[in-house]
Structures are given as C-alpha cells and as structure tokens.
N, C-alpha and C positions, 0 to 999 in steps of 0.2 A: 199314297205311300211314296211314289217317286218324287212328288213335290216336296215331301218332308225331307227325304234324303238329299235332294238338291239344295234345299235351304240349309241343312246341316253342313253340307260340303262348303257352301259359300261362307258360313260362319267360321268354320275351321280355317279356311283360307285367309279370311280377314284376320283371325286371331293370330295365326302364324306370321302374317305380314306385320302385324302390330308389334309382336314380340321381337321380331327381327329389327324393328325400327324403321321399316319402310313407310314413307308418308302415304296416308290414305288419300284418295282423290277428294279434292275440295276441302282439305284440312291443312292447317299450318304445320310446319315441321316442329316436332317436340324434341327438346334437348334435355339430357344427352341422348344421342341416337346411335347406340351400339349396333355394329354390323353394317355400317355405311359402305357403299360401293368403294372399290379399291382406289379409284382416282378422284374421289370427291373430297371436299373440304371436311375437316373434323370439327364438330361442334361439341362444346363441353361447357360445364360450369366452373367458375373459378372464384377465388376470393382475393381481394387486393390487400397486399401487405408490404411493409418496408422490406427492401432486399436483405437487410441484416436481421430481419425478424422483429417480432414484437417482444419487448422486454418487460417482464413483470418485476418491479422493484419491491423488495419485501424487507421484513425485519423478523426478529425472533418471535414466534407465536407466543402470545401472552404478555407481551410488553406493551406499556401504555404509550400512546403518541402524545407528546407534549405540544408539538407545533408542526405544521406543514409550511414549508418555505416556498412552495411553487403552486401554481394553479394550472388548470387545463389550458393548453395552448402555449404555455411558456416554452421558449427555447432554452435548453440547458447545455452546458459544456462539461467536459470531464472534470470531476471534482466539485461541481456545483452542489451546494447543500440543499437536499430535497426535504428532509424531515429531521426533527429533533425528538429523541425518545426520553423516557423517564430516567432520572439520575444524571442528566446532563450537567446541571448546575454544580452538583457535588463533585462530579468528575473534573469539571473545570477548575474548581477550587483545589482539588488534589494536585492537579498539574501545576497550578500557580505556586503551591507550597513546595513542590519538588524543585521547580525552577528557582524559587527564592533560596532554598537550601543550597543549591549548587552555586548560585550567585554569591552567597555569603562565603562559602568555602573558597571560591575563586578570589574574592576580595581579601580574605585572610591570608591566602598564599601570596598574593601580591604584596601585602604589607610585610610579611615575613621575608620575602625576597629583598625588599627595600632595606629592612633592618640588617639583614645579612650583608648587603652590599656596603652599607655604612660601616658596619663592624669590621669587615674585611679590609676596607680602605684604611681605616685607622690602624688595624693590626699590621698591615703591610708597611705602613709608614713608620711605626714604632718598633718593628721587629728587630732591626739591626741595632738601633740605639739601646733597646732593652738588653739585648745580648751583650753588647759591649760594656754597658754599665754593670751588668751582673758579673761579668768576668773581672772587671776592675775592682769591684767591691770584694769579690772572693780573694783576689790577689792581695789587696791591701789588708784585709782581715787576717789572712793567713800570715802575712808578713808581720803584722803587729803581734800576733800570737807567738810567733817565733822570737821576736825581739823581747817580749815579756818573759818567755821561757829562759832565754839567755840571761836576762837581767836577774831573774830569780836565782839562777845558779851563781851569779856573781855576788849577789847580796846574801846568799844563804849563810855564810859564816858570820855576817854582821847581825843578822836577825835571828840567829839560832835560838836565843833565849827570849825573843819578843814574839810571843804566840799570836798576838793580835796582828802584827805586821805580816807574819807568815800566812795567817788566814786570809788577810785582805789580798795579798799577792796571789795566793792560790785561787781565791774566788775570781779575781780579775782574769787570770789565765784561763779558768774554766769558761767564763763568759765569752772570751775572745775565741776560744776553740769552738764553742757552740755556734757563734756568729760565723766563723769561717766555714764550718760544715754546712750551715744553712745557705750561705752564699754560693758554695760549690754545688749544692743541690739545686739551687735556682738556675745555675748555668746548665746543669744536666737536664732540668725540666724544660728549659727553653729549647735545648737541642732536640729533645724528644718531641716537643710540639712541632718543631720545624719538620721533622721527618714524617709526622702523621697528619700535617696540616692538609695536604692534598686529598688524602683519603677522607678526612673529616668533612671537607668542603664538598666532596662528591656525594657523601651521604646526605648532607644538608640540601644539596641540589635535588636529590631524589625526593626528599620530603616535600619540597616546594614545587615540584614539577607538575605541569598542567595535565599530564597523561599518566599519573600514578594510579595505583589501585583504588585509593579513596575517591578520586575523580571518576573512575569507571563505575564505582558503586552508585554515586549520585546520578551519573548519566543513565544507568540502568533504571533507577527510580523514575527518572523523567520519561524514559521510553515506556515503562509500565503504565504511568499515568496517561501518556498520550494514547496508548492502546485502549485503556479504559474509556477515554473520552471518545475515541473513534467508535466504540461499541454503542454509544448513545447518539451517534450521528449517522444519517443515511445520505450518502453522496453518489452522484452519477458516475458510473464507470465508463460511459461512452456518451458522445453527443447525441442530441435528438430533441424531440418535442414531446411534452407531456400530453398524452392522449386521454387519459382517464384517471381520476383520483378515486381511490377505493377506500380510503380511511378518513376519519375526521379527528381533529384534536380532542383529546380526552378519552378516546376509545381505546379499548384493549384489542390490539390487532390480532387477526388470525394468521398473519404472515404477510399478506399482500398489502402494499401501500398505494401503488400507482402503476399505470402502464405507460410506457413511452416507446418511441421508435425513431430511427433516423429516416426522415422522409425525403432525403435528397435523392434516393434511388428507390423506385417502387417496382414491384413484380406482381404478377397474377399467378397464384398457386392453382393450377388447373388440374381437374380430375378427368383424365382421359381414360375411356373404356379400354379394358385390357386387350381386346382384339384390335383396337385402333392404334395403340401406342407403338406398334412395330413400324408404322408408317411415319412416325415423327422422328425428325433428325435435328441435331443441334444446328442452329442457324435458320431454321424454318421461320418464315414470317407468320405473324398472328395479329389478330385484332381483338381488342376488348371493347365491348359496347357500353359506353357511358352516354346515355341519352342527353342531348340529341346528336352526339358525335361518337366516332370510333377512334380509339387510341391505338396506334400501331405498336408492335413490339417484336421481339425475337426470342425464340426458344434458346435458353441458356443452360438448362439442366433437365435431365430426364431421370426420374426415379427408377429404382430397381425393385421396389416392394409393391406387390399387389395387395390391396386391402379394400375393405368396404368403403363406399362413398360416404363422405361427411356432409356434402351439400345436397340439398333437396330442391328439385324443380317445383315451382308453385303450380304448374299445370297438372291437374289430377290425372291426365292421360299418360304422363311420363312415367317411365320405369323408375322405381325408387331404390330398390336394393341392387346395387351394381358392384362389380369388382373393377377397381380403377387403379391407375398409376398416376402419381403426382408429377406434372410437367410444369416447370417454372418458365414463365415468359417475362423477360425484362421489358419494361414499358419505356417508350421514347419520351413521353411527356409525364415525368414524375410529378410535376407541380399540380397538374389537374387530377391525377389519380390520388394524390395525397389528401385531397379533400374528402375522400370516401374510404378511409381505412376500414378494412374488414367487410367491405361491401361485397355482396354476391353479384357476379356479373356473368354475362354470356361471352364466350370466347370462340373465335373461329381460327383454326390453324390451317394455313395453306400448305398441306403436306406435299411431299415430293411424289411425282407420279410413279406408279409401279410398273416396271418394265415387263412386258409380256414374256412368258417363258417359251 
C-alpha cells in the first residue's frame, strides 16, 4: 500500500512539474515553456512575416479574371498592374471615346477662336471707315432731299397742271427721304454696335473658353470613364514581392487574387506565454533559429491582448492550449529571413533580470 502511495506521489510530482514547464531529467526542453524561472531566457514559437505585414490583394467577389500580369517572386512598385478583370476592353474603349469627344470639342473651340480673331481684326480695321462713310451718306442724302424739297416748292407754280411732273417730283422726294432715313439709321446702328461690342466679345470669349461648363461636362465624362477602367484593373498600392498567386485567368474570383509583402524588413511575430510577457521589455535582444544559424533581433513591440495561441509545437509533449501575448521582434538580417515567409521558428528572448525584492 505504501509503495502504491509513493508511486502515486511521484507521478503527481512529475505531472505538476511537466505542467509548470520544468524540464524533466534526461529530456530536452519543450517550447513554449510557460512558468520558466524569473531570470532565465524566454523560449517561444514565432512566425516570420514582413514588418509591414502580409497583404492580400483582391477584387470584387464574383468578377472574372481576364489576365494576371505578375508571377510569384516578381518585385512590384506602387501602381504596378497586377491583374486585369472582365470588362476591361469595353471600359478602355469608353475612355477613348470620352477623350475623343473632348479633343473634338477643344479643336472646335480653337477653330472658333481663330475665326473670331480674324473677324475682330477686320471689324476693328473697318469700324471707323464704315462709321465715317455712313455719316457722309446720311448727310448727303438728307441734303439732296432738302434740295429736292426746295426745288419742288420753286417749281410748284410751273407744274401745277402737269400731274405727271408733280408725281415724279413727289416720288423722287419720297425715295430720297427714305434713303436719308436709312442712312441715318445705319449711323445709329454702328454707334449701338460700338457701345455693345465689348460685351458681345466678352460673351464670345466665354463660349470659346477652355474652362467653361461644356468643357467641365466632357472632363467629368472622362473621369467617369477612367474610374470605370480602374474598376477593371488591380494595381499595387505599396511596393513588395508577390509571394503567392491565388487565382488563374478565366476564373471567377472569390475575392483574393494574390499575396504580397515588403521583404525589406522582416519580423518574428512571437507568442509569449502570459506569465512571461511581463519580463519582456522593448529593446530586449532575441534570436530566431533558422537552421543552421540563429538570426539576432530586437523586441520592437509588445502586444496588450491575451489570446489563445495560434502556433503549435510539433513535439507531442508540449502544451498546446496556451494563453499568449504577441511580441514583435525586428530581425537584423531581413534578407535571410525573407526566404522563409510564414515559417514557424523557435525564438529565444534574453529578458532583463528580475531584481530581488
């Protein structure tokens, strides 16, 4: 009986030690190891990612992919065309039509301005001579009318009985009076045109201006066509490397097209056990194990949210369901780490010593 109790106590002690994370004699350390001694290194699992994160580039779900313009491993810059979606050719033609309409309207305005310039030059050159001639004609016509009127009075006794002569003189006087009135009206018309010429030219300038309402309408048509074309193109919003292509030409996408990331700076997203994270400080050194070498790094961010672990140790003896905090370690050698994006790695954080109370 005592032997059984002794064996049970030994098993209980071993179980408590294993749950606490203490290494058992003769076995290798299993990571993560929650509950490590206060002044020991912190061991945890991490995943390698770009410092700016992994970017999933997508499109509207249900749209067909016409073409992919990049392949895995391609370097892309901001604005690089990544994919072409259905309706691209039609949207391109709509844009070309809108641009052609605006170009035609611009051409017509230029021609109209040229015509107005020629007409104004001729008008300005003939304005004064026309006015002088109209005044002279009006003056001479009125003078002839007055002379004929005076002559009619003089000849009136002589032609009293000659009805034909009286009619002809009266008809001539009437025609001269009408001509005089027309000539005087022409002078007044020219004076009125002179007074309104500046206002009329201002209106003509507005009609042929490149920034008028008609031009704005055509410009809006182009903007709408450009936006419609953009909806059929997928372009990079940041620089990076294409890591994985998730769609193929001809497929109806579910939203995701490819994954990319900026590999110039790499980090290890480390899951630190909740009881150990209090010993981690910004600037603490760390190491990421990438066989056959270790890549040094520095703690640059400590999370505030405690959550369940996403990474699983392949060792069946390791605890699987843990409460962890994400700690970000910036790696000194991004080039080497960039070869293994999303790889699960072992991390050691050289935590600061705990001062005795």
